PDBQT receptor file of N, H, CA, C and O in Angstrom, charges set to zero:
ATOM      1  N   MET A   1      68.499-150.353 -20.701  1.00  0.00    +0.000 N 
ATOM      2  CA  MET A   1      68.590-149.436 -21.603  1.00  0.00    +0.000 C 
ATOM      3  C   MET A   1      68.195-147.569 -21.313  1.00  0.00    +0.000 C 
ATOM      4  O   MET A   1      67.674-146.921 -20.405  1.00  0.00    +0.000 OA
ATOM      5  N   ILE A   2      68.662-147.335 -22.361  1.00  0.00    +0.000 N 
ATOM      6  H   ILE A   2      69.085-147.861 -23.098  1.00  0.00    +0.000 HD
ATOM      7  CA  ILE A   2      68.071-145.826 -22.152  1.00  0.00    +0.000 C 
ATOM      8  C   ILE A   2      67.055-145.198 -23.200  1.00  0.00    +0.000 C 
ATOM      9  O   ILE A   2      67.006-145.550 -24.379  1.00  0.00    +0.000 OA
ATOM     10  N   SER A   3      66.348-144.343 -22.694  1.00  0.00    +0.000 N 
ATOM     11  H   SER A   3      66.388-144.057 -21.737  1.00  0.00    +0.000 HD
ATOM     12  CA  SER A   3      65.704-144.154 -24.477  1.00  0.00    +0.000 C 
ATOM     13  C   SER A   3      66.521-143.855 -25.181  1.00  0.00    +0.000 C 
ATOM     14  O   SER A   3      67.662-144.129 -24.808  1.00  0.00    +0.000 OA
ATOM     15  N   HIS A   4      66.343-143.111 -26.615  1.00  0.00    +0.000 N 
ATOM     16  H   HIS A   4      65.416-142.889 -26.918  1.00  0.00    +0.000 HD
ATOM     17  CA  HIS A   4      66.408-142.561 -26.780  1.00  0.00    +0.000 C 
ATOM     18  C   HIS A   4      67.175-140.864 -27.511  1.00  0.00    +0.000 C 
ATOM     19  O   HIS A   4      67.896-140.409 -28.399  1.00  0.00    +0.000 OA
ATOM     20  N   GLU A   5      66.203-140.450 -26.130  1.00  0.00    +0.000 N 
ATOM     21  H   GLU A   5      65.618-140.820 -25.408  1.00  0.00    +0.000 HD
ATOM     22  CA  GLU A   5      66.038-138.844 -25.858  1.00  0.00    +0.000 C 
ATOM     23  C   GLU A   5      66.942-138.589 -24.713  1.00  0.00    +0.000 C 
ATOM     24  O   GLU A   5      67.338-137.459 -24.430  1.00  0.00    +0.000 OA
ATOM     25  N   ASP A   6      67.259-139.654 -24.063  1.00  0.00    +0.000 N 
ATOM     26  H   ASP A   6      66.937-140.572 -24.293  1.00  0.00    +0.000 HD
ATOM     27  CA  ASP A   6      68.300-140.029 -22.471  1.00  0.00    +0.000 C 
ATOM     28  C   ASP A   6      69.411-139.840 -23.421  1.00  0.00    +0.000 C 
ATOM     29  O   ASP A   6      70.144-138.855 -23.506  1.00  0.00    +0.000 OA
ATOM     30  N   SER A   7      69.444-141.311 -24.378  1.00  0.00    +0.000 N 
ATOM     31  H   SER A   7      68.848-142.112 -24.309  1.00  0.00    +0.000 HD
ATOM     32  CA  SER A   7      71.252-141.475 -24.866  1.00  0.00    +0.000 C 
ATOM     33  C   SER A   7      71.455-139.576 -25.951  1.00  0.00    +0.000 C 
ATOM     34  O   SER A   7      72.580-139.079 -26.001  1.00  0.00    +0.000 OA
ATOM     35  N   GLU A   8      70.547-139.025 -26.478  1.00  0.00    +0.000 N 
ATOM     36  H   GLU A   8      69.633-139.429 -26.438  1.00  0.00    +0.000 HD
ATOM     37  CA  GLU A   8      71.005-137.890 -26.756  1.00  0.00    +0.000 C 
ATOM     38  C   GLU A   8      71.094-136.721 -25.625  1.00  0.00    +0.000 C 
ATOM     39  O   GLU A   8      71.998-135.886 -25.675  1.00  0.00    +0.000 OA
ATOM     40  N   ARG A   9      70.239-136.711 -24.742  1.00  0.00    +0.000 N 
ATOM     41  H   ARG A   9      69.504-137.388 -24.702  1.00  0.00    +0.000 HD
ATOM     42  CA  ARG A   9      71.164-135.854 -23.089  1.00  0.00    +0.000 C 
ATOM     43  C   ARG A   9      72.535-136.048 -23.199  1.00  0.00    +0.000 C 
ATOM     44  O   ARG A   9      73.315-135.105 -23.063  1.00  0.00    +0.000 OA
ATOM     45  N   LEU A  10      72.989-137.441 -23.487  1.00  0.00    +0.000 N 
ATOM     46  H   LEU A  10      72.357-138.207 -23.597  1.00  0.00    +0.000 HD
ATOM     47  CA  LEU A  10      74.080-138.466 -22.962  1.00  0.00    +0.000 C 
ATOM     48  C   LEU A  10      75.193-137.697 -23.716  1.00  0.00    +0.000 C 
ATOM     49  O   LEU A  10      76.099-136.955 -23.337  1.00  0.00    +0.000 OA
ATOM     50  N   ASN A  11      74.926-137.996 -24.511  1.00  0.00    +0.000 N 
ATOM     51  H   ASN A  11      74.190-138.599 -24.819  1.00  0.00    +0.000 HD
ATOM     52  CA  ASN A  11      75.824-137.979 -25.916  1.00  0.00    +0.000 C 
ATOM     53  C   ASN A  11      76.167-136.336 -26.059  1.00  0.00    +0.000 C 
ATOM     54  O   ASN A  11      77.269-136.318 -26.607  1.00  0.00    +0.000 OA
ATOM     55  N   GLN A  12      75.775-135.065 -25.842  1.00  0.00    +0.000 N 
ATOM     56  H   GLN A  12      74.879-135.079 -25.397  1.00  0.00    +0.000 HD
ATOM     57  CA  GLN A  12      75.660-134.438 -25.872  1.00  0.00    +0.000 C 
ATOM     58  C   GLN A  12      76.374-133.574 -24.587  1.00  0.00    +0.000 C 
ATOM     59  O   GLN A  12      77.070-132.559 -24.597  1.00  0.00    +0.000 OA
ATOM     60  N   ALA A  13      75.910-134.393 -23.538  1.00  0.00    +0.000 N 
ATOM     61  H   ALA A  13      75.345-135.217 -23.531  1.00  0.00    +0.000 HD
ATOM     62  CA  ALA A  13      77.083-133.860 -22.066  1.00  0.00    +0.000 C 
ATOM     63  C   ALA A  13      77.794-134.165 -22.165  1.00  0.00    +0.000 C 
ATOM     64  O   ALA A  13      78.552-133.235 -21.886  1.00  0.00    +0.000 OA
ATOM     65  N   VAL A  14      78.820-135.655 -22.630  1.00  0.00    +0.000 N 
ATOM     66  H   VAL A  14      78.205-136.410 -22.856  1.00  0.00    +0.000 HD
ATOM     67  CA  VAL A  14      79.739-135.755 -23.292  1.00  0.00    +0.000 C 
ATOM     68  C   VAL A  14      81.070-135.036 -24.436  1.00  0.00    +0.000 C 
ATOM     69  O   VAL A  14      82.301-135.039 -24.423  1.00  0.00    +0.000 OA
ATOM     70  N   GLU A  15      80.284-134.619 -25.110  1.00  0.00    +0.000 N 
ATOM     71  H   GLU A  15      79.284-134.616 -25.121  1.00  0.00    +0.000 HD
ATOM     72  CA  GLU A  15      80.408-133.426 -25.870  1.00  0.00    +0.000 C 
ATOM     73  C   GLU A  15      80.534-132.387 -25.737  1.00  0.00    +0.000 C 
ATOM     74  O   GLU A  15      80.638-131.641 -26.710  1.00  0.00    +0.000 OA
ATOM     75  N   GLN A  16      80.564-132.023 -24.698  1.00  0.00    +0.000 N 
ATOM     76  H   GLN A  16      80.479-132.629 -23.907  1.00  0.00    +0.000 HD
ATOM     77  CA  GLN A  16      80.595-130.411 -23.875  1.00  0.00    +0.000 C 
ATOM     78  C   GLN A  16      81.345-130.260 -22.748  1.00  0.00    +0.000 C 
ATOM     79  O   GLN A  16      81.449-129.158 -22.209  1.00  0.00    +0.000 OA
ATOM     80  N   LEU A  17      82.223-131.860 -22.060  1.00  0.00    +0.000 N 
ATOM     81  H   LEU A  17      82.139-132.755 -22.498  1.00  0.00    +0.000 HD
ATOM     82  CA  LEU A  17      82.990-132.309 -21.714  1.00  0.00    +0.000 C 
ATOM     83  C   LEU A  17      84.631-131.750 -22.149  1.00  0.00    +0.000 C 
ATOM     84  O   LEU A  17      85.149-132.126 -23.201  1.00  0.00    +0.000 OA
ATOM     85  N   PRO A  18      85.325-130.832 -21.203  1.00  0.00    +0.000 N 
ATOM     86  CA  PRO A  18      86.705-130.563 -21.538  1.00  0.00    +0.000 C 
ATOM     87  C   PRO A  18      87.201-131.983 -21.868  1.00  0.00    +0.000 C 
ATOM     88  O   PRO A  18      86.720-133.034 -21.444  1.00  0.00    +0.000 OA
ATOM     89  N   ASP A  19      88.315-131.819 -22.752  1.00  0.00    +0.000 N 
ATOM     90  H   ASP A  19      88.706-130.965 -23.097  1.00  0.00    +0.000 HD
ATOM     91  CA  ASP A  19      88.863-133.120 -23.999  1.00  0.00    +0.000 C 
ATOM     92  C   ASP A  19      89.646-133.601 -22.828  1.00  0.00    +0.000 C 
ATOM     93  O   ASP A  19      90.008-134.749 -23.085  1.00  0.00    +0.000 OA
ATOM     94  N   LYS A  20      90.197-133.111 -21.291  1.00  0.00    +0.000 N 
ATOM     95  H   LYS A  20      89.904-132.178 -21.083  1.00  0.00    +0.000 HD
ATOM     96  CA  LYS A  20      91.056-133.750 -20.490  1.00  0.00    +0.000 C 
ATOM     97  C   LYS A  20      90.016-134.982 -19.787  1.00  0.00    +0.000 C 
ATOM     98  O   LYS A  20      90.227-135.944 -19.048  1.00  0.00    +0.000 OA
ATOM     99  N   TYR A  21      89.064-134.524 -20.296  1.00  0.00    +0.000 N 
ATOM    100  H   TYR A  21      88.893-133.742 -20.897  1.00  0.00    +0.000 HD
ATOM    101  CA  TYR A  21      88.169-135.586 -18.904  1.00  0.00    +0.000 C 
ATOM    102  C   TYR A  21      86.801-136.214 -20.483  1.00  0.00    +0.000 C 
ATOM    103  O   TYR A  21      86.118-137.145 -20.054  1.00  0.00    +0.000 OA
ATOM    104  N   ARG A  22      86.443-135.850 -21.938  1.00  0.00    +0.000 N 
ATOM    105  H   ARG A  22      86.997-135.094 -22.286  1.00  0.00    +0.000 HD
ATOM    106  CA  ARG A  22      85.860-136.611 -22.501  1.00  0.00    +0.000 C 
ATOM    107  C   ARG A  22      86.503-137.877 -22.864  1.00  0.00    +0.000 C 
ATOM    108  O   ARG A  22      86.072-139.030 -22.880  1.00  0.00    +0.000 OA
ATOM    109  N   VAL A  23      87.928-137.243 -23.222  1.00  0.00    +0.000 N 
ATOM    110  H   VAL A  23      88.278-136.306 -23.209  1.00  0.00    +0.000 HD
ATOM    111  CA  VAL A  23      88.963-138.456 -23.919  1.00  0.00    +0.000 C 
ATOM    112  C   VAL A  23      89.132-139.556 -22.859  1.00  0.00    +0.000 C 
ATOM    113  O   VAL A  23      90.061-140.190 -23.361  1.00  0.00    +0.000 OA
ATOM    114  N   PRO A  24      88.911-140.013 -22.028  1.00  0.00    +0.000 N 
ATOM    115  CA  PRO A  24      88.996-140.480 -21.022  1.00  0.00    +0.000 C 
ATOM    116  C   PRO A  24      88.210-141.437 -21.252  1.00  0.00    +0.000 C 
ATOM    117  O   PRO A  24      88.297-142.544 -21.783  1.00  0.00    +0.000 OA
ATOM    118  N   LEU A  25      87.238-140.685 -20.649  1.00  0.00    +0.000 N 
ATOM    119  H   LEU A  25      87.167-139.785 -20.218  1.00  0.00    +0.000 HD
ATOM    120  CA  LEU A  25      85.863-141.413 -20.794  1.00  0.00    +0.000 C 
ATOM    121  C   LEU A  25      85.344-142.462 -21.478  1.00  0.00    +0.000 C 
ATOM    122  O   LEU A  25      84.901-143.565 -21.157  1.00  0.00    +0.000 OA
ATOM    123  N   VAL A  26      85.586-141.537 -23.065  1.00  0.00    +0.000 N 
ATOM    124  H   VAL A  26      85.946-140.641 -23.326  1.00  0.00    +0.000 HD
ATOM    125  CA  VAL A  26      85.202-142.087 -24.328  1.00  0.00    +0.000 C 
ATOM    126  C   VAL A  26      85.675-143.545 -24.085  1.00  0.00    +0.000 C 
ATOM    127  O   VAL A  26      85.061-144.541 -23.703  1.00  0.00    +0.000 OA
ATOM    128  N   LEU A  27      87.247-143.295 -24.508  1.00  0.00    +0.000 N 
ATOM    129  H   LEU A  27      87.746-142.486 -24.819  1.00  0.00    +0.000 HD
ATOM    130  CA  LEU A  27      87.953-144.488 -24.284  1.00  0.00    +0.000 C 
ATOM    131  C   LEU A  27      87.579-145.299 -23.259  1.00  0.00    +0.000 C 
ATOM    132  O   LEU A  27      87.846-146.468 -23.536  1.00  0.00    +0.000 OA
ATOM    133  N   ALA A  28      87.068-145.170 -22.178  1.00  0.00    +0.000 N 
ATOM    134  H   ALA A  28      86.851-144.220 -21.952  1.00  0.00    +0.000 HD
ATOM    135  CA  ALA A  28      87.087-146.108 -21.079  1.00  0.00    +0.000 C 
ATOM    136  C   ALA A  28      85.541-146.717 -21.424  1.00  0.00    +0.000 C 
ATOM    137  O   ALA A  28      85.263-147.912 -21.328  1.00  0.00    +0.000 OA
ATOM    138  N   TYR A  29      84.700-145.779 -21.796  1.00  0.00    +0.000 N 
ATOM    139  H   TYR A  29      84.926-144.808 -21.874  1.00  0.00    +0.000 HD
ATOM    140  CA  TYR A  29      83.561-146.486 -21.597  1.00  0.00    +0.000 C 
ATOM    141  C   TYR A  29      82.764-146.651 -22.692  1.00  0.00    +0.000 C 
ATOM    142  O   TYR A  29      81.676-147.207 -22.540  1.00  0.00    +0.000 OA
ATOM    143  N   TYR A  30      83.241-146.119 -24.187  1.00  0.00    +0.000 N 
ATOM    144  H   TYR A  30      84.125-145.668 -24.310  1.00  0.00    +0.000 HD
ATOM    145  CA  TYR A  30      82.950-146.444 -25.515  1.00  0.00    +0.000 C 
ATOM    146  C   TYR A  30      83.938-147.283 -26.652  1.00  0.00    +0.000 C 
ATOM    147  O   TYR A  30      83.596-147.834 -27.699  1.00  0.00    +0.000 OA
ATOM    148  N   ASN A  31      85.173-147.170 -26.086  1.00  0.00    +0.000 N 
ATOM    149  H   ASN A  31      85.451-146.723 -25.236  1.00  0.00    +0.000 HD
ATOM    150  CA  ASN A  31      86.078-148.118 -26.906  1.00  0.00    +0.000 C 
ATOM    151  C   ASN A  31      86.466-149.040 -25.398  1.00  0.00    +0.000 C 
ATOM    152  O   ASN A  31      87.691-149.166 -25.396  1.00  0.00    +0.000 OA
ATOM    153  N   ASP A  32      85.980-149.581 -24.388  1.00  0.00    +0.000 N 
ATOM    154  H   ASP A  32      84.986-149.479 -24.390  1.00  0.00    +0.000 HD
ATOM    155  CA  ASP A  32      85.894-150.340 -23.664  1.00  0.00    +0.000 C 
ATOM    156  C   ASP A  32      87.739-150.629 -23.032  1.00  0.00    +0.000 C 
ATOM    157  O   ASP A  32      88.181-151.646 -22.498  1.00  0.00    +0.000 OA
ATOM    158  N   ALA A  33      88.431-149.402 -23.334  1.00  0.00    +0.000 N 
ATOM    159  H   ALA A  33      88.072-148.575 -23.768  1.00  0.00    +0.000 HD
ATOM    160  CA  ALA A  33      89.403-149.790 -22.850  1.00  0.00    +0.000 C 
ATOM    161  C   ALA A  33      89.735-150.033 -21.145  1.00  0.00    +0.000 C 
ATOM    162  O   ALA A  33      89.008-149.724 -20.201  1.00  0.00    +0.000 OA
ATOM    163  N   SER A  34      90.931-150.617 -21.118  1.00  0.00    +0.000 N 
ATOM    164  H   SER A  34      91.521-150.868 -21.885  1.00  0.00    +0.000 HD
ATOM    165  CA  SER A  34      91.509-150.519 -19.527  1.00  0.00    +0.000 C 
ATOM    166  C   SER A  34      92.045-149.319 -19.529  1.00  0.00    +0.000 C 
ATOM    167  O   SER A  34      92.418-148.631 -20.479  1.00  0.00    +0.000 OA
ATOM    168  N   TYR A  35      92.067-148.975 -17.609  1.00  0.00    +0.000 N 
ATOM    169  H   TYR A  35      91.764-149.534 -16.837  1.00  0.00    +0.000 HD
ATOM    170  CA  TYR A  35      92.905-147.880 -16.964  1.00  0.00    +0.000 C 
ATOM    171  C   TYR A  35      94.286-148.054 -17.489  1.00  0.00    +0.000 C 
ATOM    172  O   TYR A  35      94.926-147.025 -17.272  1.00  0.00    +0.000 OA
ATOM    173  N   ASP A  36      95.069-149.066 -18.166  1.00  0.00    +0.000 N 
ATOM    174  H   ASP A  36      94.549-149.902 -18.342  1.00  0.00    +0.000 HD
ATOM    175  CA  ASP A  36      96.634-149.153 -17.850  1.00  0.00    +0.000 C 
ATOM    176  C   ASP A  36      96.127-148.720 -19.628  1.00  0.00    +0.000 C 
ATOM    177  O   ASP A  36      96.268-147.533 -19.924  1.00  0.00    +0.000 OA
ATOM    178  N   GLU A  37      95.764-149.336 -20.338  1.00  0.00    +0.000 N 
ATOM    179  H   GLU A  37      95.649-150.300 -20.098  1.00  0.00    +0.000 HD
ATOM    180  CA  GLU A  37      95.618-148.462 -21.825  1.00  0.00    +0.000 C 
ATOM    181  C   GLU A  37      94.947-146.946 -21.988  1.00  0.00    +0.000 C 
ATOM    182  O   GLU A  37      95.287-146.141 -22.855  1.00  0.00    +0.000 OA
ATOM    183  N   ILE A  38      94.265-146.797 -21.314  1.00  0.00    +0.000 N 
ATOM    184  H   ILE A  38      93.989-147.450 -20.610  1.00  0.00    +0.000 HD
ATOM    185  CA  ILE A  38      93.999-145.230 -21.282  1.00  0.00    +0.000 C 
ATOM    186  C   ILE A  38      95.469-144.063 -20.999  1.00  0.00    +0.000 C 
ATOM    187  O   ILE A  38      96.166-143.207 -21.542  1.00  0.00    +0.000 OA
ATOM    188  N   ALA A  39      95.215-144.939 -19.537  1.00  0.00    +0.000 N 
ATOM    189  H   ALA A  39      94.648-145.634 -19.096  1.00  0.00    +0.000 HD
ATOM    190  CA  ALA A  39      97.447-144.605 -19.440  1.00  0.00    +0.000 C 
ATOM    191  C   ALA A  39      97.984-144.718 -20.319  1.00  0.00    +0.000 C 
ATOM    192  O   ALA A  39      97.921-143.573 -20.769  1.00  0.00    +0.000 OA
ATOM    193  N   THR A  40      98.583-145.322 -21.062  1.00  0.00    +0.000 N 
ATOM    194  H   THR A  40      98.634-146.252 -20.696  1.00  0.00    +0.000 HD
ATOM    195  CA  THR A  40      99.476-145.928 -21.967  1.00  0.00    +0.000 C 
ATOM    196  C   THR A  40      99.234-144.600 -23.015  1.00  0.00    +0.000 C 
ATOM    197  O   THR A  40     100.131-143.763 -23.114  1.00  0.00    +0.000 OA
ATOM    198  N   SER A  41      97.878-144.449 -23.845  1.00  0.00    +0.000 N 
ATOM    199  H   SER A  41      97.149-145.128 -23.765  1.00  0.00    +0.000 HD
ATOM    200  CA  SER A  41      97.516-143.567 -24.664  1.00  0.00    +0.000 C 
ATOM    201  C   SER A  41      97.915-141.850 -24.119  1.00  0.00    +0.000 C 
ATOM    202  O   SER A  41      98.765-141.142 -24.658  1.00  0.00    +0.000 OA
ATOM    203  N   LEU A  42      97.150-141.500 -23.062  1.00  0.00    +0.000 N 
ATOM    204  H   LEU A  42      96.460-142.076 -22.624  1.00  0.00    +0.000 HD
ATOM    205  CA  LEU A  42      97.383-140.447 -22.506  1.00  0.00    +0.000 C 
ATOM    206  C   LEU A  42      98.834-140.096 -22.071  1.00  0.00    +0.000 C 
ATOM    207  O   LEU A  42      99.101-138.895 -22.093  1.00  0.00    +0.000 OA
ATOM    208  N   SER A  43      99.892-141.020 -21.647  1.00  0.00    +0.000 N 
ATOM    209  H   SER A  43      99.675-141.996 -21.628  1.00  0.00    +0.000 HD
ATOM    210  CA  SER A  43     100.792-140.758 -21.434  1.00  0.00    +0.000 C 
ATOM    211  C   SER A  43     100.855-140.119 -19.430  1.00  0.00    +0.000 C 
ATOM    212  O   SER A  43     101.390-139.173 -18.852  1.00  0.00    +0.000 OA
ATOM    213  N   THR A  44     100.386-140.750 -19.202  1.00  0.00    +0.000 N 
ATOM    214  H   THR A  44      99.951-141.519 -19.671  1.00  0.00    +0.000 HD
ATOM    215  CA  THR A  44      99.893-140.704 -17.819  1.00  0.00    +0.000 C 
ATOM    216  C   THR A  44      99.451-141.631 -16.959  1.00  0.00    +0.000 C 
ATOM    217  O   THR A  44      98.921-142.588 -17.524  1.00  0.00    +0.000 OA
ATOM    218  N   SER A  45      99.497-141.700 -15.332  1.00  0.00    +0.000 N 
ATOM    219  H   SER A  45      99.928-140.923 -14.874  1.00  0.00    +0.000 HD
ATOM    220  CA  SER A  45      99.448-142.628 -14.642  1.00  0.00    +0.000 C 
ATOM    221  C   SER A  45      98.334-143.432 -14.283  1.00  0.00    +0.000 C 
ATOM    222  O   SER A  45      97.664-142.730 -13.526  1.00  0.00    +0.000 OA
ATOM    223  N   ARG A  46      97.917-144.267 -14.393  1.00  0.00    +0.000 N 
ATOM    224  H   ARG A  46      98.461-144.838 -15.008  1.00  0.00    +0.000 HD
ATOM    225  CA  ARG A  46      96.688-145.416 -13.852  1.00  0.00    +0.000 C 
ATOM    226  C   ARG A  46      96.037-144.608 -13.143  1.00  0.00    +0.000 C 
ATOM    227  O   ARG A  46      95.000-144.089 -13.556  1.00  0.00    +0.000 OA
ATOM    228  N   ASN A  47      96.735-144.281 -11.503  1.00  0.00    +0.000 N 
ATOM    229  H   ASN A  47      97.577-144.703 -11.167  1.00  0.00    +0.000 HD
ATOM    230  CA  ASN A  47      95.262-143.566 -10.739  1.00  0.00    +0.000 C 
ATOM    231  C   ASN A  47      95.265-141.944 -11.346  1.00  0.00    +0.000 C 
ATOM    232  O   ASN A  47      94.342-141.336 -10.805  1.00  0.00    +0.000 OA
ATOM    233  N   HIS A  48      95.887-141.231 -12.128  1.00  0.00    +0.000 N 
ATOM    234  H   HIS A  48      96.637-141.725 -12.567  1.00  0.00    +0.000 HD
ATOM    235  CA  HIS A  48      95.654-140.243 -12.773  1.00  0.00    +0.000 C 
ATOM    236  C   HIS A  48      94.448-140.506 -13.902  1.00  0.00    +0.000 C 
ATOM    237  O   HIS A  48      93.722-139.591 -14.290  1.00  0.00    +0.000 OA
ATOM    238  N   VAL A  49      94.367-141.510 -14.246  1.00  0.00    +0.000 N 
ATOM    239  H   VAL A  49      94.957-142.253 -13.930  1.00  0.00    +0.000 HD
ATOM    240  CA  VAL A  49      93.283-141.951 -15.263  1.00  0.00    +0.000 C 
ATOM    241  C   VAL A  49      91.671-142.018 -14.287  1.00  0.00    +0.000 C 
ATOM    242  O   VAL A  49      90.602-141.552 -14.682  1.00  0.00    +0.000 OA
ATOM    243  N   GLY A  50      91.905-142.722 -12.974  1.00  0.00    +0.000 N 
ATOM    244  H   GLY A  50      92.773-143.101 -12.652  1.00  0.00    +0.000 HD
ATOM    245  CA  GLY A  50      90.903-143.082 -12.261  1.00  0.00    +0.000 C 
ATOM    246  C   GLY A  50      90.384-141.462 -11.907  1.00  0.00    +0.000 C 
ATOM    247  O   GLY A  50      89.196-141.143 -11.962  1.00  0.00    +0.000 OA
ATOM    248  N   VAL A  51      91.305-140.665 -11.597  1.00  0.00    +0.000 N 
ATOM    249  H   VAL A  51      92.270-140.924 -11.552  1.00  0.00    +0.000 HD
ATOM    250  CA  VAL A  51      90.990-139.077 -11.227  1.00  0.00    +0.000 C 
ATOM    251  C   VAL A  51      90.228-138.809 -12.023  1.00  0.00    +0.000 C 
ATOM    252  O   VAL A  51      89.095-138.445 -11.708  1.00  0.00    +0.000 OA
ATOM    253  N   LEU A  52      90.615-138.906 -13.242  1.00  0.00    +0.000 N 
ATOM    254  H   LEU A  52      91.536-139.201 -13.498  1.00  0.00    +0.000 HD
ATOM    255  CA  LEU A  52      89.388-137.803 -14.305  1.00  0.00    +0.000 C 
ATOM    256  C   LEU A  52      88.583-138.463 -15.259  1.00  0.00    +0.000 C 
ATOM    257  O   LEU A  52      88.161-137.859 -16.245  1.00  0.00    +0.000 OA
ATOM    258  N   LEU A  53      88.242-140.100 -14.970  1.00  0.00    +0.000 N 
ATOM    259  H   LEU A  53      88.585-140.591 -14.169  1.00  0.00    +0.000 HD
ATOM    260  CA  LEU A  53      86.954-140.178 -15.048  1.00  0.00    +0.000 C 
ATOM    261  C   LEU A  53      86.206-139.994 -13.687  1.00  0.00    +0.000 C 
ATOM    262  O   LEU A  53      85.048-139.632 -13.896  1.00  0.00    +0.000 OA
ATOM    263  N   LEU A  54      86.514-140.135 -12.294  1.00  0.00    +0.000 N 
ATOM    264  H   LEU A  54      87.454-140.429 -12.124  1.00  0.00    +0.000 HD
ATOM    265  CA  LEU A  54      85.895-140.061 -11.375  1.00  0.00    +0.000 C 
ATOM    266  C   LEU A  54      85.249-138.351 -11.758  1.00  0.00    +0.000 C 
ATOM    267  O   LEU A  54      84.031-138.236 -11.896  1.00  0.00    +0.000 OA
ATOM    268  N   ARG A  55      86.060-137.232 -11.890  1.00  0.00    +0.000 N 
ATOM    269  H   ARG A  55      87.049-137.325 -11.777  1.00  0.00    +0.000 HD
ATOM    270  CA  ARG A  55      86.041-136.139 -12.141  1.00  0.00    +0.000 C 
ATOM    271  C   ARG A  55      84.829-135.801 -13.633  1.00  0.00    +0.000 C 
ATOM    272  O   ARG A  55      84.019-134.873 -13.648  1.00  0.00    +0.000 OA
ATOM    273  N   ALA A  56      85.012-136.770 -14.692  1.00  0.00    +0.000 N 
ATOM    274  H   ALA A  56      85.669-137.523 -14.679  1.00  0.00    +0.000 HD
ATOM    275  CA  ALA A  56      84.236-136.613 -15.914  1.00  0.00    +0.000 C 
ATOM    276  C   ALA A  56      83.118-136.881 -15.194  1.00  0.00    +0.000 C 
ATOM    277  O   ALA A  56      82.454-135.854 -15.055  1.00  0.00    +0.000 OA
ATOM    278  N   ARG A  57      82.549-137.999 -14.589  1.00  0.00    +0.000 N 
ATOM    279  H   ARG A  57      83.089-138.833 -14.702  1.00  0.00    +0.000 HD
ATOM    280  CA  ARG A  57      81.563-138.325 -14.409  1.00  0.00    +0.000 C 
ATOM    281  C   ARG A  57      80.924-137.542 -13.145  1.00  0.00    +0.000 C 
ATOM    282  O   ARG A  57      79.703-137.402 -13.218  1.00  0.00    +0.000 OA
ATOM    283  N   GLN A  58      81.419-137.128 -12.247  1.00  0.00    +0.000 N 
ATOM    284  H   GLN A  58      82.410-137.242 -12.188  1.00  0.00    +0.000 HD
ATOM    285  CA  GLN A  58      80.490-135.886 -11.785  1.00  0.00    +0.000 C 
ATOM    286  C   GLN A  58      80.413-135.065 -12.486  1.00  0.00    +0.000 C 
ATOM    287  O   GLN A  58      79.234-134.715 -12.533  1.00  0.00    +0.000 OA
ATOM    288  N   LYS A  59      81.269-134.254 -13.381  1.00  0.00    +0.000 N 
ATOM    289  H   LYS A  59      82.227-134.539 -13.342  1.00  0.00    +0.000 HD
ATOM    290  CA  LYS A  59      80.306-133.005 -14.330  1.00  0.00    +0.000 C 
ATOM    291  C   LYS A  59      79.087-133.918 -14.972  1.00  0.00    +0.000 C 
ATOM    292  O   LYS A  59      77.970-133.413 -14.864  1.00  0.00    +0.000 OA
ATOM    293  N   LEU A  60      79.158-135.021 -15.536  1.00  0.00    +0.000 N 
ATOM    294  H   LEU A  60      80.066-135.430 -15.624  1.00  0.00    +0.000 HD
ATOM    295  CA  LEU A  60      78.172-135.290 -16.064  1.00  0.00    +0.000 C 
ATOM    296  C   LEU A  60      76.675-135.315 -15.644  1.00  0.00    +0.000 C 
ATOM    297  O   LEU A  60      75.564-135.002 -16.072  1.00  0.00    +0.000 OA
ATOM    298  N   ARG A  61      77.296-135.880 -14.532  1.00  0.00    +0.000 N 
ATOM    299  H   ARG A  61      78.199-136.134 -14.184  1.00  0.00    +0.000 HD
ATOM    300  CA  ARG A  61      75.982-136.012 -13.327  1.00  0.00    +0.000 C 
ATOM    301  C   ARG A  61      75.390-134.307 -13.453  1.00  0.00    +0.000 C 
ATOM    302  O   ARG A  61      74.293-134.073 -13.960  1.00  0.00    +0.000 OA
ATOM    303  N   GLU A  62      76.433-133.034 -12.830  1.00  0.00    +0.000 N 
ATOM    304  H   GLU A  62      77.324-133.224 -12.418  1.00  0.00    +0.000 HD
ATOM    305  CA  GLU A  62      76.019-131.884 -12.908  1.00  0.00    +0.000 C 
ATOM    306  C   GLU A  62      75.329-131.596 -14.028  1.00  0.00    +0.000 C 
ATOM    307  O   GLU A  62      74.542-130.661 -14.174  1.00  0.00    +0.000 OA
ATOM    308  N   GLU A  63      75.609-132.337 -14.743  1.00  0.00    +0.000 N 
ATOM    309  H   GLU A  63      76.249-133.096 -14.625  1.00  0.00    +0.000 HD
ATOM    310  CA  GLU A  63      74.945-131.699 -16.280  1.00  0.00    +0.000 C 
ATOM    311  C   GLU A  63      73.747-132.192 -16.689  1.00  0.00    +0.000 C 
ATOM    312  O   GLU A  63      73.078-131.587 -17.527  1.00  0.00    +0.000 OA
ATOM    313  N   LEU A  64      73.366-133.298 -16.163  1.00  0.00    +0.000 N 
ATOM    314  H   LEU A  64      73.909-133.789 -15.482  1.00  0.00    +0.000 HD
ATOM    315  CA  LEU A  64      71.964-133.917 -16.538  1.00  0.00    +0.000 C 
ATOM    316  C   LEU A  64      71.190-134.153 -15.465  1.00  0.00    +0.000 C 
ATOM    317  O   LEU A  64      70.221-134.906 -15.550  1.00  0.00    +0.000 OA
ATOM    318  N   GLU A  65      71.580-133.443 -14.154  1.00  0.00    +0.000 N 
ATOM    319  H   GLU A  65      72.368-132.831 -14.085  1.00  0.00    +0.000 HD
ATOM    320  CA  GLU A  65      70.597-132.875 -12.845  1.00  0.00    +0.000 C 
ATOM    321  C   GLU A  65      69.576-132.089 -13.631  1.00  0.00    +0.000 C 
ATOM    322  O   GLU A  65      68.664-131.504 -13.046  1.00  0.00    +0.000 OA
TER     323      GLU A  65
């Protein structure tokens, strides 16, 4: 579990992400959508979803350091 303060920082960092990274991240981690479901929702490939999520996590790490 993360503290309330850490949760607030994480939520703020997620909100600051560009849409192309925030949307798949929210679908994957907050809505428990699979890569295939996200790919269908975004009209993209499953591989591209993986790339978008990787980059989103990298940007979050940078923001939270």
